[in-house]
LUMDRENLO-285991 format. One record per atom (N, C-alpha, C, O): x, y, z. Coordinates in steps of 0.001 Angstrom, whole numbers. Layout:
N
+---------+---------+---------+
!    east !   north !      up !
+---------+---------+---------+
!       X !       Y !       Z !
...
+---------+---------+---------+
END
This chain:
132
+---------+---------+---------+
!    east !   north !      up !
+---------+---------+---------+
!  357841 !   81122 !   36989 !
!  357598 !   81400 !   38380 !
!  356147 !   81812 !   38603 !
!  355535 !   81407 !   39592 !
!  355588 !   82616 !   37693 !
!  354202 !   83039 !   37806 !
!  353247 !   81850 !   37725 !
!  352252 !   81794 !   38446 !
!  353564 !   80891 !   36830 !
!  352706 !   79709 !   36697 !
!  352732 !   78883 !   37979 !
!  351697 !   78374 !   38411 !
!  353907 !   78747 !   38587 !
!  354031 !   77979 !   39811 !
!  353276 !   78661 !   40957 !
!  352611 !   77995 !   41750 !
!  353380 !   79980 !   41038 !
!  352672 !   80725 !   42073 !
!  351163 !   80637 !   41864 !
!  350417 !   80502 !   42834 !
!  350700 !   80711 !   40611 !
!  349273 !   80609 !   40303 !
!  348746 !   79213 !   40642 !
!  347642 !   79064 !   41165 !
!  349548 !   78204 !   40337 !
!  349157 !   76834 !   40645 !
!  349061 !   76618 !   42155 !
!  348136 !   75955 !   42625 !
!  349994 !   77163 !   42909 !
!  349968 !   77031 !   44362 !
!  348756 !   77748 !   44950 !
!  348109 !   77228 !   45858 !
!  348449 !   78926 !   44444 !
!  347289 !   79665 !   44940 !
!  345983 !   78947 !   44586 !
!  345043 !   78926 !   45380 !
!  345937 !   78372 !   43413 !
!  344737 !   77635 !   43008 !
!  344556 !   76392 !   43881 !
!  343436 !   76073 !   44279 !
!  345637 !   75699 !   44175 !
!  345562 !   74514 !   45020 !
!  345132 !   74894 !   46433 !
!  344333 !   74187 !   47047 !
!  345647 !   75990 !   46949 !
!  345264 !   76430 !   48285 !
!  343792 !   76840 !   48323 !
!  343094 !   76559 !   49297 !
!  343324 !   77498 !   47274 !
!  341926 !   77908 !   47208 !
!  341002 !   76691 !   47162 !
!  339993 !   76644 !   47866 !
!  341349 !   75716 !   46337 !
!  340535 !   74502 !   46225 !
!  340523 !   73758 !   47558 !
!  339480 !   73253 !   47974 !
!  341665 !   73685 !   48226 !
!  341739 !   72968 !   49502 !
!  340910 !   73660 !   50578 !
!  340257 !   72989 !   51378 !
!  340928 !   74982 !   50610 !
!  340158 !   75684 !   51637 !
!  338663 !   75665 !   51338 !
!  337851 !   75684 !   52263 !
!  338291 !   75628 !   50076 !
!  336876 !   75581 !   49730 !
!  336314 !   74178 !   49979 !
!  335188 !   74039 !   50456 !
!  337078 !   73161 !   49664 !
!  336594 !   71784 !   49796 !
!  336643 !   71287 !   51235 !
!  335836 !   70431 !   51600 !
!  337527 !   71772 !   52043 !
!  337692 !   71266 !   53403 !
!  336463 !   71464 !   54287 !
!  336092 !   70525 !   54991 !
!  335808 !   72627 !   54296 !
!  334648 !   72775 !   55175 !
!  333458 !   71890 !   54786 !
!  332584 !   71648 !   55618 !
!  333408 !   71409 !   53562 !
!  332279 !   70588 !   53130 !
!  332227 !   69270 !   53892 !
!  331137 !   68750 !   54133 !
!  333363 !   68722 !   54271 !
!  333386 !   67448 !   54981 !
!  333735 !   67618 !   56455 !
!  333918 !   66623 !   57156 !
!  333830 !   68836 !   56935 !
!  334200 !   69048 !   58323 !
!  333029 !   68781 !   59271 !
!  333241 !   68298 !   60383 !
!  331826 !   69080 !   58859 !
!  330663 !   68906 !   59733 !
!  330171 !   67463 !   59681 !
!  330282 !   66793 !   58654 !
!  329628 !   66996 !   60798 !
!  329099 !   65639 !   60850 !
!  327838 !   65495 !   59999 !
!  327589 !   64427 !   59440 !
!  327048 !   66553 !   59898 !
!  325826 !   66478 !   59096 !
!  326149 !   66213 !   57632 !
!  325474 !   65419 !   56976 !
!  327162 !   66866 !   57130 !
!  327536 !   66654 !   55734 !
!  328063 !   65238 !   55530 !
!  327769 !   64608 !   54514 !
!  328828 !   64741 !   56475 !
!  329353 !   63384 !   56348 !
!  328235 !   62354 !   56447 !
!  328267 !   61330 !   55765 !
!  327246 !   62625 !   57297 !
!  326100 !   61726 !   57379 !
!  325322 !   61718 !   56071 !
!  324835 !   60675 !   55635 !
!  325207 !   62884 !   55451 !
!  324520 !   62975 !   54173 !
!  325251 !   62180 !   53096 !
!  324632 !   61459 !   52314 !
!  326565 !   62319 !   53065 !
!  327365 !   61588 !   52085 !
!  327251 !   60089 !   52327 !
!  327104 !   59319 !   51378 !
!  327316 !   59670 !   53571 !
!  327192 !   58250 !   53898 !
!  325814 !   57721 !   53531 !
!  325682 !   56617 !   53002 !
!  324798 !   58512 !   53814 !
!  323439 !   58092 !   53490 !
!  323245 !   57950 !   51985 !
!  322617 !   56996 !   51525 !
!  323771 !   58877 !   51233 !
!  323661 !   58804 !   49777 !
!  324464 !   57622 !   49245 !
!  324027 !   56951 !   48310 !
!  325624 !   57361 !   49823 !
!  326440 !   56244 !   49369 !
!  325790 !   54899 !   49682 !
!  325990 !   53935 !   48944 !
!  325014 !   54818 !   50770 !
!  324348 !   53572 !   51143 !
!  323016 !   53359 !   50433 !
!  322395 !   52310 !   50602 !
!  322567 !   54323 !   49648 !
!  321260 !   54210 !   49014 !
!  321122 !   52967 !   48126 !
!  320101 !   52286 !   48230 !
!  322088 !   52630 !   47259 !
!  321934 !   51397 !   46469 !
!  321857 !   50141 !   47336 !
!  321123 !   49208 !   47010 !
!  322601 !   50113 !   48425 !
!  322536 !   48970 !   49336 !
!  321171 !   48896 !   49996 !
!  320615 !   47809 !   50157 !
!  320637 !   50021 !   50372 !
!  319322 !   50043 !   51019 !
!  318220 !   49621 !   50058 !
!  317291 !   48913 !   50447 !
!  318319 !   50053 !   48810 !
!  317322 !   49642 !   47818 !
!  317418 !   48135 !   47597 !
!  316395 !   47458 !   47491 !
!  318630 !   47609 !   47528 !
!  318809 !   46165 !   47406 !
!  318278 !   45424 !   48610 !
!  317706 !   44342 !   48472 !
!  318459 !   45995 !   49803 !
!  317925 !   45390 !   51021 !
!  316409 !   45369 !   51033 !
!  315808 !   44410 !   51517 !
!  315780 !   46417 !   50506 !
!  314321 !   46467 !   50433 !
!  313808 !   45398 !   49461 !
!  312865 !   44670 !   49771 !
!  314432 !   45314 !   48296 !
!  313988 !   44339 !   47292 !
!  314195 !   42916 !   47798 !
!  313291 !   42085 !   47708 !
!  315379 !   42635 !   48327 !
!  315659 !   41282 !   48822 !
!  314781 !   40935 !   50020 !
!  314277 !   39816 !   50118 !
!  314598 !   41880 !   50921 !
!  313760 !   41633 !   52090 !
!  312317 !   41372 !   51720 !
!  311658 !   40537 !   52340 !
!  311816 !   42074 !   50718 !
!  310440 !   41879 !   50287 !
!  310274 !   40567 !   49523 !
!  309321 !   39826 !   49761 !
!  311192 !   40281 !   48615 !
!  311073 !   39081 !   47782 !
!  311296 !   37814 !   48595 !
!  310566 !   36837 !   48424 !
!  312275 !   37812 !   49461 !
!  312586 !   36614 !   50245 !
!  311736 !   36557 !   51520 !
!  311302 !   35478 !   51924 !
!  311500 !   37689 !   52143 !
!  310820 !   37710 !   53431 !
!  309325 !   37474 !   53373 !
!  308746 !   36973 !   54336 !
!  308683 !   37824 !   52261 !
!  307235 !   37650 !   52176 !
!  306823 !   36175 !   52206 !
!  305921 !   35831 !   52969 !
!  307438 !   35285 !   51414 !
!  307054 !   33866 !   51528 !
!  307369 !   33269 !   52904 !
!  306640 !   32404 !   53389 !
!  308439 !   33725 !   53519 !
!  308770 !   33243 !   54863 !
!  307697 !   33682 !   55850 !
!  307253 !   32895 !   56686 !
!  307281 !   34941 !   55750 !
!  306246 !   35456 !   56647 !
!  304907 !   34764 !   56397 !
!  304161 !   34503 !   57341 !
!  304597 !   34467 !   55140 !
!  303342 !   33778 !   54829 !
!  303353 !   32377 !   55436 !
!  302361 !   31958 !   56032 !
!  304454 !   31655 !   55294 !
!  304539 !   30301 !   55857 !
!  304443 !   30334 !   57384 !
!  303714 !   29540 !   57979 !
!  305168 !   31240 !   58008 !
!  305136 !   31319 !   59470 !
!  303751 !   31713 !   59979 !
!  303249 !   31136 !   60944 !
!  303142 !   32692 !   59328 !
!  301839 !   33175 !   59771 !
!  300746 !   32139 !   59492 !
!  299807 !   32012 !   60279 !
!  300854 !   31399 !   58387 !
!  299871 !   30351 !   58091 !
!  299916 !   29262 !   59149 !
!  298874 !   28811 !   59624 !
!  301112 !   28838 !   59519 !
!  301244 !   27799 !   60538 !
!  300710 !   28287 !   61882 !
!  300012 !   27558 !   62587 !
!  301050 !   29538 !   62229 !
!  300580 !   30090 !   63499 !
!  299054 !   30212 !   63511 !
!  298417 !   29913 !   64521 !
!  298470 !   30646 !   62402 !
!  297015 !   30775 !   62323 !
!  296339 !   29410 !   62382 !
!  295315 !   29253 !   63046 !
!  296904 !   28426 !   61692 !
!  296344 !   27067 !   61712 !
!  296342 !   26507 !   63134 !
!  295333 !   25971 !   63591 !
!  297469 !   26633 !   63831 !
!  297543 !   26113 !   65206 !
!  296568 !   26833 !   66126 !
!  295911 !   26205 !   66955 !
!  296476 !   28134 !   65980 !
!  295574 !   28918 !   66824 !
!  294113 !   28555 !   66554 !
!  293333 !   28389 !   67492 !
!  293745 !   28432 !   65289 !
!  292365 !   28093 !   64947 !
!  292005 !   26681 !   65396 !
!  290889 !   26432 !   65853 !
!  292956 !   25761 !   65263 !
!  292684 !   24384 !   65669 !
!  292478 !   24291 !   67175 !
!  291560 !   23614 !   67637 !
!  293319 !   24962 !   67935 !
!  293145 !   24898 !   69392 !
!  291845 !   25585 !   69823 !
!  291171 !   25106 !   70735 !
!  291489 !   26694 !   69181 !
!  290223 !   27356 !   69517 !
!  289031 !   26501 !   69099 !
!  288018 !   26463 !   69797 !
!  289147 !   25820 !   67971 !
!  288056 !   24956 !   67517 !
!  287832 !   23771 !   68429 !
!  286690 !   23404 !   68701 !
!  288911 !   23166 !   68905 !
!  288744 !   22032 !   69820 !
!  288233 !   22487 !   71179 !
!  287537 !   21736 !   71862 !
!  288571 !   23706 !   71575 !
!  288026 !   24249 !   72822 !
!  286531 !   24523 !   72693 !
!  285780 !   24347 !   73653 !
!  286099 !   24954 !   71510 !
!  284683 !   25265 !   71309 !
!  283805 !   24021 !   71417 !
!  282674 !   24087 !   71897 !
!  284347 !   22870 !   70959 !
!  283539 !   21648 !   71037 !
!  283877 !   20833 !   72281 !
!  283444 !   19690 !   72427 !
!  284655 !   21439 !   73173 !
!  285028 !   20819 !   74450 !
!  285737 !   19480 !   74262 !
!  285469 !   18518 !   74982 !
!  286640 !   19428 !   73292 !
!  287406 !   18203 !   73042 !
!  288872 !   18570 !   72852 !
!  289482 !   18208 !   71846 !
!  289438 !   19289 !   73818 !
!  290783 !   19815 !   73684 !
!  291842 !   18718 !   73595 !
!  292826 !   18875 !   72871 !
!  291662 !   17619 !   74310 !
!  292668 !   16566 !   74330 !
!  292305 !   15377 !   73442 !
!  292943 !   14329 !   73548 !
!  291334 !   15498 !   72598 !
!  290871 !   14392 !   71756 !
!  291497 !   14515 !   70366 !
!  291234 !   15476 !   69644 !
!  292321 !   13541 !   69998 !
!  293003 !   13554 !   68707 !
!  292065 !   13475 !   67518 !
!  292213 !   14264 !   66585 !
!  291100 !   12554 !   67508 !
!  290177 !   12498 !   66372 !
!  289363 !   13788 !   66204 !
!  289082 !   14198 !   65078 !
!  288990 !   14418 !   67301 !
!  288251 !   15685 !   67201 !
!  289144 !   16771 !   66591 !
!  288681 !   17588 !   65796 !
!  290406 !   16773 !   66963 !
!  291338 !   17748 !   66383 !
!  291536 !   17495 !   64895 !
!  291696 !   18441 !   64123 !
!  291527 !   16237 !   64487 !
!  291664 !   15907 !   63064 !
!  290460 !   16400 !   62273 !
!  290610 !   16907 !   61162 !
!  289274 !   16253 !   62839 !
!  288067 !   16732 !   62159 !
!  288064 !   18263 !   62097 !
!  287708 !   18848 !   61074 !
!  288451 !   18886 !   63169 !
!  288508 !   20350 !   63191 !
!  289554 !   20853 !   62194 !
!  289385 !   21922 !   61608 !
!  290615 !   20101 !   62004 !
!  291670 !   20502 !   61073 !
!  291183 !   20570 !   59635 !
!  291750 !   21313 !   58833 !
!  290155 !   19821 !   59290 !
!  289611 !   19892 !   57932 !
!  289102 !   21288 !   57605 !
!  289120 !   21710 !   56449 !
!  288654 !   21996 !   58622 !
!  288165 !   23354 !   58429 !
!  289265 !   24378 !   58659 !
!  289325 !   25394 !   57966 !
!  290134 !   24118 !   59625 !
!  291118 !   25139 !   59997 !
!  292321 !   25191 !   59056 !
!  293003 !   26215 !   59010 !
!  292607 !   24129 !   58307 !
!  293732 !   24196 !   57362 !
!  293468 !   25243 !   56279 !
!  294312 !   26115 !   56077 !
!  292336 !   25196 !   55575 !
!  292098 !   26253 !   54578 !
!  291983 !   27641 !   55210 !
!  292471 !   28626 !   54656 !
!  291339 !   27708 !   56363 !
!  291220 !   29001 !   57041 !
!  292573 !   29557 !   57447 !
!  292833 !   30750 !   57293 !
!  293433 !   28694 !   57965 !
!  294778 !   29124 !   58346 !
!  295601 !   29574 !   57161 !
!  296389 !   30514 !   57263 !
!  295419 !   28896 !   56022 !
!  296150 !   29297 !   54810 !
!  295689 !   30660 !   54307 !
!  296506 !   31475 !   53878 !
!  294396 !   30905 !   54359 !
!  293878 !   32196 !   53889 !
!  294298 !   33326 !   54828 !
!  294832 !   34345 !   54390 !
!  294051 !   33131 !   56118 !
!  294405 !   34172 !   57094 !
!  295919 !   34381 !   57118 !
!  296392 !   35518 !   57147 !
!  296672 !   33288 !   57105 !
!  298129 !   33403 !   57106 !
!  298668 !   34030 !   55838 !
!  299662 !   34755 !   55872 !
!  298015 !   33755 !   54716 !
!  298449 !   34375 !   53462 !
!  298271 !   35875 !   53457 !
!  299132 !   36613 !   52977 !
!  297149 !   36322 !   53994 !
!  296885 !   37768 !   54030 !
!  297783 !   38459 !   55048 !
!  298441 !   39450 !   54729 !
!  297812 !   37938 !   56273 !
!  298627 !   38569 !   57313 !
!  300116 !   38443 !   56999 !
!  300877 !   39385 !   57222 !
!  300538 !   37284 !   56483 !
!  301947 !   37095 !   56140 !
!  302392 !   38002 !   55008 !
!  303518 !   38500 !   55021 !
!  301525 !   38224 !   54030 !
!  301869 !   39146 !   52947 !
!  302058 !   40561 !   53477 !
!  302991 !   41265 !   53090 !
!  301169 !   40961 !   54358 !
!  301290 !   42302 !   54945 !
!  302587 !   42441 !   55735 !
!  303350 !   43383 !   55523 !
!  302835 !   41498 !   56650 !
!  304030 !   41595 !   57483 !
!  305308 !   41413 !   56674 !
!  306316 !   42054 !   56972 !
!  305289 !   40562 !   55665 !
!  306477 !   40364 !   54843 !
!  306860 !   41620 !   54080 !
!  308031 !   41999 !   54038 !
!  305871 !   42263 !   53478 !
!  306146 !   43499 !   52739 !
!  306549 !   44613 !   53696 !
!  307480 !   45369 !   53418 !
!  305846 !   44713 !   54827 !
!  306174 !   45767 !   55804 !
!  307597 !   45597 !   56331 !
!  308365 !   46558 !   56365 !
!  307950 !   44389 !   56740 !
!  309305 !   44161 !   57246 !
!  310346 !   44351 !   56157 !
!  311422 !   44889 !   56418 !
!  310042 !   43917 !   54938 !
!  310993 !   44082 !   53846 !
!  311273 !   45538 !   53531 !
!  312418 !   45916 !   53282 !
!  310241 !   46349 !   53540 !
!  310418 !   47764 !   53192 !
!  311023 !   48543 !   54351 !
!  312018 !   49245 !   54172 !
!  310436 !   48428 !   55528 !
!  310896 !   49243 !   56661 !
!  312265 !   48777 !   57151 !
!  313206 !   49569 !   57209 !
!  312378 !   47509 !   57500 !
!  313652 !   47013 !   58029 !
!  314696 !   46848 !   56929 !
!  315893 !   46955 !   57192 !
!  314253 !   46590 !   55704 !
!  315204 !   46479 !   54598 !
!  315881 !   47801 !   54289 !
!  317011 !   47821 !   53802 !
!  315201 !   48905 !   54566 !
!  315807 !   50212 !   54317 !
!  316673 !   50662 !   55490 !
!  317766 !   51190 !   55290 !
!  316186 !   50453 !   56714 !
!  316956 !   50931 !   57867 !
!  318139 !   50017 !   58176 !
!  319232 !   50503 !   58469 !
!  317937 !   48707 !   58116 !
!  319029 !   47747 !   58354 !
!  319014 !   46720 !   57229 !
!  318444 !   45640 !   57389 !
!  319634 !   47040 !   56087 !
!  319570 !   46142 !   54936 !
!  320186 !   44773 !   55228 !
!  321207 !   44666 !   55907 !
!  319546 !   43739 !   54705 !
!  320011 !   42353 !   54785 !
!  320127 !   41837 !   56220 !
!  320942 !   40956 !   56492 !
!  319334 !   42365 !   57124 !
!  319270 !   41902 !   58508 !
!  318161 !   40855 !   58598 !
!  317199 !   40929 !   57834 !
!  318263 !   39884 !   59505 !
!  317194 !   38875 !   59613 !
!  315802 !   39471 !   59837 !
!  314808 !   38863 !   59439 !
!  315712 !   40621 !   60450 !
!  314401 !   41263 !   60619 !
!  313777 !   41620 !   59272 !
!  312561 !   41523 !   59108 !
!  314600 !   42033 !   58309 !
!  314056 !   42408 !   57008 !
!  313580 !   41194 !   56224 !
!  312771 !   41332 !   55307 !
!  314068 !   40011 !   56569 !
!  313626 !   38778 !   55913 !
!  312532 !   38074 !   56701 !
!  312215 !   36921 !   56411 !
!  311948 !   38741 !   57691 !
!  310876 !   38202 !   58544 !
!  311308 !   36931 !   59264 !
!  310503 !   36021 !   59463 !
!  312566 !   36871 !   59651 !
!  313067 !   35676 !   60333 !
!  312859 !   35750 !   61845 !
!  312642 !   34719 !   62481 !
!  312918 !   36926 !   62422 !
!  312867 !   37022 !   63872 !
!  311530 !   37546 !   64378 !
!  311003 !   37027 !   65363 !
!  310976 !   38552 !   63735 !
!  309739 !   39140 !   64227 !
!  308738 !   39223 !   63083 !
!  309109 !   39325 !   61913 !
!  307487 !   39178 !   63441 !
!  306446 !   39363 !   62433 !
!  305587 !   40580 !   62738 !
!  305255 !   41345 !   61832 !
!  305234 !   40766 !   63970 !
!  304338 !   41872 !   64309 !
!  304833 !   42574 !   65553 !
!  305473 !   41981 !   66420 !
!  304523 !   43836 !   65614 !
!  304878 !   44633 !   66799 !
!  303794 !   45615 !   67078 !
!  303891 !   46387 !   68032 !
+---------+---------+---------+
END
Protein backbone atom coordinates (compact mmCIF):
# COMPACT_ATOMS: atom_id res chain seq x y z
CA UNK A 1 0.00 0.00 0.00
CA UNK A 2 2.86 2.38 0.81
CA UNK A 3 4.47 1.72 -2.59
CA UNK A 4 1.19 2.43 -4.37
CA UNK A 5 0.68 5.66 -2.42
CA UNK A 6 4.29 6.74 -3.12
CA UNK A 7 3.87 5.99 -6.81
CA UNK A 8 0.64 8.01 -6.97
CA UNK A 9 2.25 10.96 -5.20
CA UNK A 10 5.26 10.82 -7.49
CA UNK A 11 3.03 10.74 -10.57
CA UNK A 12 1.01 13.69 -9.29
CA UNK A 13 4.19 15.65 -8.55
CA UNK A 14 5.62 14.98 -12.01
CA UNK A 15 2.33 15.94 -13.67
CA UNK A 16 2.06 19.23 -11.78
CA UNK A 17 5.69 20.14 -12.41
CA UNK A 18 5.58 19.31 -16.13
CA UNK A 19 2.18 20.86 -16.88
CA UNK A 20 3.10 24.55 -16.46
CA UNK A 21 6.06 24.16 -18.84
CA UNK A 22 3.75 23.78 -21.84
CA UNK A 23 0.89 25.93 -20.60
CA UNK A 24 2.30 29.26 -21.83
CA UNK A 25 2.35 30.16 -25.51
CA UNK A 26 5.92 31.43 -25.26
CA UNK A 27 7.18 28.05 -24.17
CA UNK A 28 5.27 26.30 -26.94
CA UNK A 29 6.65 28.75 -29.49
CA UNK A 30 10.14 28.01 -28.21
CA UNK A 31 9.59 24.27 -28.52
CA UNK A 32 8.17 24.67 -32.03
CA UNK A 33 11.04 26.91 -33.05
CA UNK A 34 13.62 24.44 -31.77
CA UNK A 35 11.82 21.56 -33.47
CA UNK A 36 11.80 23.43 -36.81
CA UNK A 37 15.51 24.27 -36.65
CA UNK A 38 16.69 21.30 -38.80
CA UNK A 39 14.04 22.14 -41.40
CA UNK A 40 15.11 25.77 -41.42
CA UNK A 41 18.77 24.85 -41.83
CA UNK A 42 17.81 22.58 -44.72
CA UNK A 43 15.76 25.41 -46.22
CA UNK A 44 18.74 27.77 -46.00
CA UNK A 45 21.09 25.27 -47.66
CA UNK A 46 18.63 24.31 -50.39
CA UNK A 47 17.60 27.91 -51.01
CA UNK A 48 21.21 29.02 -51.34
CA UNK A 49 22.39 26.11 -53.49
CA UNK A 50 19.40 26.05 -55.84
CA UNK A 51 18.39 29.71 -55.70
CA UNK A 52 21.76 31.29 -56.46
CA UNK A 53 22.10 29.91 -60.03
CA UNK A 54 18.47 30.82 -60.70
CA UNK A 55 19.07 34.37 -59.47
CA UNK A 56 22.27 34.64 -61.53
CA UNK A 57 20.46 33.54 -64.71
CA UNK A 58 17.52 35.87 -64.12
CA UNK A 59 19.70 38.84 -63.21
CA UNK A 60 22.07 38.25 -66.16
CA UNK A 61 19.19 38.25 -68.62
CA UNK A 62 17.66 41.35 -67.03
CA UNK A 63 21.01 43.17 -67.09
CA UNK A 64 21.67 42.17 -70.72
CA UNK A 65 18.25 43.45 -71.85
CA UNK A 66 18.63 46.67 -69.89
CA UNK A 67 22.14 47.36 -71.20
CA UNK A 68 21.15 46.58 -74.78
CA UNK A 69 18.18 48.93 -74.72
CA UNK A 70 20.27 51.70 -73.12
CA UNK A 71 23.04 51.14 -75.66
CA UNK A 72 20.71 51.41 -78.63
CA UNK A 73 19.19 54.55 -77.13
CA UNK A 74 22.65 56.09 -76.76
CA UNK A 75 23.39 55.67 -80.47
CA UNK A 76 19.84 56.73 -81.40
CA UNK A 77 19.04 53.42 -83.10
CA UNK A 78 16.36 52.01 -80.81
CA UNK A 79 14.38 50.25 -83.55
CA UNK A 80 17.33 49.12 -85.69
CA UNK A 81 18.00 45.37 -85.52
CA UNK A 82 21.56 45.42 -86.89
CA UNK A 83 22.50 48.19 -84.44
CA UNK A 84 21.11 46.11 -81.57
CA UNK A 85 23.15 43.13 -82.76
CA UNK A 86 26.34 45.20 -82.74
CA UNK A 87 25.54 46.61 -79.32
CA UNK A 88 24.90 43.07 -78.07
CA UNK A 89 28.54 42.18 -78.70
CA UNK A 90 29.42 44.47 -75.82
CA UNK A 91 26.37 44.03 -73.61
CA UNK A 92 26.41 40.20 -73.47
CA UNK A 93 29.68 40.01 -71.50
CA UNK A 94 28.70 43.04 -69.45
CA UNK A 95 25.31 41.54 -68.64
CA UNK A 96 26.93 38.26 -67.61
CA UNK A 97 29.36 40.00 -65.27
CA UNK A 98 26.82 42.37 -63.72
CA UNK A 99 24.19 39.62 -63.53
CA UNK A 100 26.67 37.22 -61.98
CA UNK A 101 27.56 39.62 -59.20
CA UNK A 102 24.05 40.88 -58.49
CA UNK A 103 22.51 37.41 -58.90
CA UNK A 104 25.01 35.88 -56.48
CA UNK A 105 24.18 38.52 -53.90
CA UNK A 106 20.41 38.17 -54.27
CA UNK A 107 20.55 34.37 -54.45
CA UNK A 108 22.51 34.06 -51.22
CA UNK A 109 20.43 36.75 -49.50
CA UNK A 110 17.12 35.14 -50.47
CA UNK A 111 18.41 31.67 -49.62
CA UNK A 112 19.53 32.66 -46.14
CA UNK A 113 16.79 35.09 -45.12
CA UNK A 114 13.76 33.52 -46.77
CA UNK A 115 15.13 29.99 -46.38
CA UNK A 116 15.17 30.44 -42.62
CA UNK A 117 11.86 32.26 -42.17
CA UNK A 118 9.87 30.28 -44.77
CA UNK A 119 11.85 27.15 -45.67
CA UNK A 120 11.40 25.68 -49.16
CA UNK A 121 9.19 28.58 -50.33
CA UNK A 122 9.62 29.89 -53.91
CA UNK A 123 10.98 33.14 -52.47
CA UNK A 124 13.90 31.25 -50.92
CA UNK A 125 14.74 29.78 -54.34
CA UNK A 126 14.70 33.27 -55.97
CA UNK A 127 11.72 32.28 -58.10
CA UNK A 128 9.40 35.19 -57.39
CA UNK A 129 11.44 38.15 -56.19
CA UNK A 130 15.02 39.25 -56.54
CA UNK A 131 15.29 42.66 -54.94
CA UNK A 132 13.31 44.75 -52.53
